[in-house]
PAZAPA-4460 file (N, C-alpha, C; in steps of 0.05 Angstrom, whole numbers, plus 32768, in hexadecimal, padded with zeros to 4 digits):
% residues 55
    n_x    n_y    n_z   ca_x   ca_y   ca_z    c_x    c_y    c_z   seq   type   mol
   8694   868A   7570   8696   8695   7555   8698   867D   7542     1      M     A
   868C   867F   752B   868D   866A   7517   86A9   8667   750C     2      D     A
   86B4   864F   750C   86CF   864B   7503   86D4   8653   74E6     3      K     A
   86BF   8650   74D6   86C2   8657   74B9   86C5   8676   74B6     4      H     A
   86B7   8684   74C7   86BA   86A2   74C7   86D5   86AA   74D0     5      K     A
   86E0   869C   74E4   86FB   86A3   74EE   8710   869D   74D8     6      V     A
   870D   8686   74CB   8720   867F   74B5   871D   8693   749E     7      I     A
   8705   869A   7498   8701   86AE   7482   870E   86C9   748A     8      E     A
   870B   86D1   74A3   8718   86EA   74AC   8736   86E8   74A9     9      A     A
   8742   86D1   74AF   875F   86CD   74AC   8766   86CF   748E    10      Y     A
   8757   86C2   747D   875D   86C2   7461   875B   86DE   7455    11      R     A
   8749   86EE   7460   8746   870A   7456   875A   871D   7462    12      R     A
   876A   8713   7474   877F   8723   7481   8776   8734   7498    13      G     A
   875F   872E   74A2   8754   873E   74B8   8760   8736   74D3    14      L     A
   8769   871D   74D5   8776   8713   74ED   878E   8703   74E5    15      I     A
   87A1   8700   74F8   87B9   86F0   74F2   87B3   86D2   74F7    16      T     A
   87C6   86C2   74EE   87C3   86A5   74F3   87C3   869F   7511    17      L     A
   87D4   86AD   7520   87D5   86A9   753D   87BA   86B0   7549    18      Q     A
   87AE   86C7   7541   8794   86CF   754C   877F   86BA   7544    19      E     A
   8780   86B1   752C   876D   869C   7522   876F   8684   7535    20      C     A
   8787   867B   753A   878B   8664   754C   8781   8669   7568    21      G     A
   8785   8681   7572   877C   8688   758D   875D   8687   758F    22      Q     A
   8750   8692   757A   8733   8693   757A   8728   8677   7578    23      I     A
   8734   8666   7567   872A   864B   7563   8734   8638   7579    24      L     A
   8748   8640   7588   8754   862E   759C   8763   8617   758F    25      G     A
   8771   861D   757A   8780   8609   756B   879D   860F   7569    26      A     A
   87AE   85FA   7567   87CA   85FE   7563   87D0   8600   7545    27      E     A
   87E9   8606   753E   87F0   860A   7522   87EA   85F2   7511    28      K     A
   87F1   85DA   751A   87EB   85C2   750A   87CE   85BE   7505    29      T     A
   87BE   85C4   751A   87A1   85C2   7517   8796   85D7   7504    30      Q     A
   87A2   85EF   7505   8799   8604   74F3   879F   85FD   74D6    31      L     A
   87B7   85F2   74D2   87BE   85EA   74B6   87A9   85D7   74AB    32      D     A
   87A1   85C3   74BC   878C   85B0   74B3   8772   85BE   74AE    33      D     A
   876A   85D0   74C0   8750   85DF   74BD   8750   85F0   74A4    34      L     A
   8766   85FD   749F   8768   860F   7488   8767   85FF   746E    35      L     A
   8774   85E8   746E   8774   85D7   7457   8758   85CC   7451    36      R     A
   874A   85C2   7466   872F   85B7   7463   871B   85CD   745C    37      V     A
   871E   85E4   7469   870B   85FA   7465   870E   8607   7449    38      D     A
   8726   8603   743E   872B   860F   7424   8718   8604   740E    39      H     A
   870F   85EC   7412   86FD   85E0   73FE   86E1   85EA   7400    40      S     A
   86DB   85F8   7416   86C0   8604   7419   86BE   861E   7409    41      R     A
   86A6   8625   7402   86A2   863E   73F3   86A4   8656   7406    42      R     A
   86AB   866D   73FC   86AD   8685   740E   8692   868C   741B    43      P     A
   8694   869A   7431   867B   86A2   743E   866A   86B4   742D    44      L     A
   8677   86C4   741D   8668   86D7   740B   866F   86D1   73EE    45      S     A
   865C   86D3   73DC   8663   86CE   73C0   8676   86E3   73B5    46      P     A
   8675   86FB   73C1   8687   8710   73B9   869B   8715   73D0    47      N     A
   86B5   870E   73CD   86C7   8711   73E3   86CE   872E   73EA    48      P     A
   86C5   8741   73D9   86CB   875D   73DF   86B1   876A   73E7    49      F     A
   86B3   877B   73FB   869B   8788   7406   869E   87A6   7401    50      L     A
   868B   87B2   73F4   868C   87CF   73F0   867C   87DC   7406    51      M     A
   8688   87F1   7411   867D   87FF   7428   8679   881C   7421    52      V     A
   8661   8826   7426   865B   8842   7421   8666   8852   7438    53      D     A
   8677   8866   7433   8684   8874   7449   8670   8886   7459    54      P     A
   8658   8889   7450   8645   889B   745E   8633   888C   7471    55      F     A
***
């Protein structure tokens, strides 16, 4: 799985920090560095909110 997608999922609250670390195979200190570096990247989507049609 793409690490940027995993980090974005964490930022959106879809997974916990612990789950993020397990998926990426990183420890907390490594995650802190990844999150800091990745924060300078643009979001995966220009619109952070996704509208879903219930039908």
